[in-house]
N, C-alpha and C positions, 0 to 999 in steps of 0.2 A: 098346337105345337107337336112336332114330330117326336115320337119315342124312338130314340136312337138304337136301343139295344135289340129291337125286334129282328132286324136283319142279321145282326151278329149271332143271335140265338139260332136262327135258321141255318146259318153257315156252320155253326158248331155241331148242330144235329146232323147235318150232312156229312161233316168230317167224321163224326163218330160212326155213322153207318159205313163209311169207307173203311175205317179201321176195323170194324167188326167183320167186314167181308175179306179182309186180308188174312191169309193163312199164317203169316209169320208175325202178326201184331204182338208186341210185348205187353205184358200186364201193366208195366209202368206207364206206357203211352195210353193204354186204355183207361187207367185210373186218372191220368192227367186230363184226358178228354172229358171224363165224367165230371171232374171237379170244375172244369171250365164251364160246362153246361149248367151245373148247379149254381155257379156264381152268377151267370147271366140270367138264369131263371129268377133268382131272388131279386136281382136288380130290376128286372122287367116288371115283376109283380109288385114291388114296392113303389115303383115310379108313379103308378096311377093315383094312389092315395096322396103321395107327396106332392105331385103336380096339382091335384085338385085343391089342396090346402093353400098352396102358394098362389094359385090363380085367384082364389077367393080373396086373399089378402091384397094381392095386386090390384084387383078391381076396386077394393075399398080405397086404396092409396091413390089410384088414378082419380077417383071422385073427389078425394080431399084436395088434390092438387089444384082443382078449379077454385076451391075456397070461396072467395067472394066474387066469382065471375059473373053472377047474375045481378050484382049490385052496380049502380052507376058510378063511374069514376068522377070524382070531384074536379072542378076547374083547377088547373095548374098541377094536378097530380101526375099527369103524363110527363110534363117537363121535369118534375122533381124525380120521377123514376128514371128518366133518361140521364139526368145529371148523376144520380147515384150509381147507375150502371157504368157510366163513363169513368167515374171515380174508382169503382171496384176494378174495372179493367186495367186502369193504371197501376193499382195496388198489386193485382195478380201478375202483371208484367214485371213488376219490380221485385218479385219474390225469388227470382233466380231460376225460374223454370224455362225450359226450351220454348221458344215462341210456338204457339199453336197447341200446346199440351193442356192448357187451361182456357176454357171459354166461359165468359159470364153470360147467363141466360136470364131474360125477363120472365118473371112468374107473378101471377096475381097474389098480392099480399106478401111479397118477399122477392127473393132472387135465387138463381141457381148457379152452380159452378160445375162445369163438365171437365173431367180429367181423362185424358187418353191413357189407356192401360200401360203403354210402353214405359212411362215414367214411374209407374207404381209396381208392376209385377213382371216377372219373366213369363214366357209362354207356358200355359198350362199350370201356373202356380198361383197360390193364394197367399204367398209369403211376401210381405212388403219389402221392396228394395230400399237401401239406405237413403238414396236421393228422394224416393217417394215419401218416406217417413219425414224427412226434413221439410219437404214442401207442405205436407199435410199439417204439420205442427205450426208452421208459419200461417197457414190458412186458418187454423183454429184460433190463433190470436186475433186475426182480423174479424172472424165471425163473432167472437166474444166482445168486440168493441162496440157492438150495436145490440140493443135488446131484441131478443128473439124468443119465440115460444116453442118451436119445433125445428129439428134438423133431420131431414130424411136422407138416408144414404142408400142409393140404388145401384146395384151392379148389373152390367149388361155385357153380352158377348156377341161375336159374329155368328153366322150360321154354320160354320165348319164344325162337324162333329168331332168329338174327342176320339182319337184312334190309338194313341199310345197306351199300352197295357198298364204301365205304372201310373199314368195319370188317371185312367179309368178306375183303378183300384182306390185312388184317393177320392174320386168324384164319380161314383157309379151311376149317378143320375144325370151325368153329362153336363152340358153347358148351364142348365138351370142351377145345378148344385154349385158349379164353379163360380157363377156370378154371385150367388148368395154368400159363398165363403169369402169372396173378395170384399163384398160389402161389409160383412162381419169384421174382417180384418181391419178395414178402414175405421169402422165405428169403434172397435176396441182400442185402437191407437188414440183416436180423438178423446175417448173417455179416460183411458189409463194414463196417458201422457199429455194430452192436450187440454185437460181441464173442462171438457164438455160434460155437463151432467147427464148421466145415463137415462134419466127419466124424460129428457128432451129428445132422445134419439128414436127414430123409427127406421128399421133396416129391412130391405127386401132385395131379392134377386129375380131378374126378369129373363135370364137366358138370352135367347136371340129374338124374343117376341116383340121388341120395340126398337127396330133399327132406325137410325137417323140418316142412313145412306144405303145405296144398293150394296148387296153382298158380293160385289165383283172383286177381282184381284186388286184393283187399284183403289177401291173405296172402302172395303170391308173393315180396314183398321179403324175407321171412325166409329164403328159400332162397338168396338171393344173399349169400354169406358166405365167409369164410376161417376155418378152424379150426386152432388150435394144440393139439396133444396132447403134454403133457410127461410123460415116463415116468421114474419115480424110479430112482436109481442101483441100488437094491436089486432092482429088477425087470429090470435090463438084460439078464441072461442069458436071460430068458424070451422076449425079443423078437428074439433073434439067430437 
């Protein structure tokens, strides 16, 4: 995964050198440049350890997603799964979301729900939109209708780096931190207002490391998403 602040740090160092070379540079501009450099230095230095911890957690979660993948599927189980997914798709379509914003995914030992970020968040924000909250609370009711052991909330972004200064101040670790903050926001709503027990939640941010589409202008919106993976109660022991 690319560390986005490295190039910015080099640019700021170059800018400071130019400022020092100017005969009429003001002390205010000099101090401002110094503060910018210190800010990016701290963000760059912190990112390595932060990224390492999250990647270790993500590796564990990816392994758990396979759950019972090495066990044979019993006769008739495939048809049952297909019927359940078809039923879930109808339910999600009936929740009032824009077509295409929620996709039901097959997962060993459960099912997944993929939500495009446009219905949940504004660009560069981790604050849930009212329509996103309403949809998630309806989904929480459907999730609770079936016994489950774990609910994973996973945040993802496209590969476009964060460039707005105000957004970078909120998320100095870039897309990785933004994706984690969005996943946390969804998990907090499901717990605080949706009645999902906190002990059943696992939350992770993946940044742009797991795209589902090319990061082209026409396709990258598909990569900006939050995914909920619901694991059946019967599969609970496999994920521990």
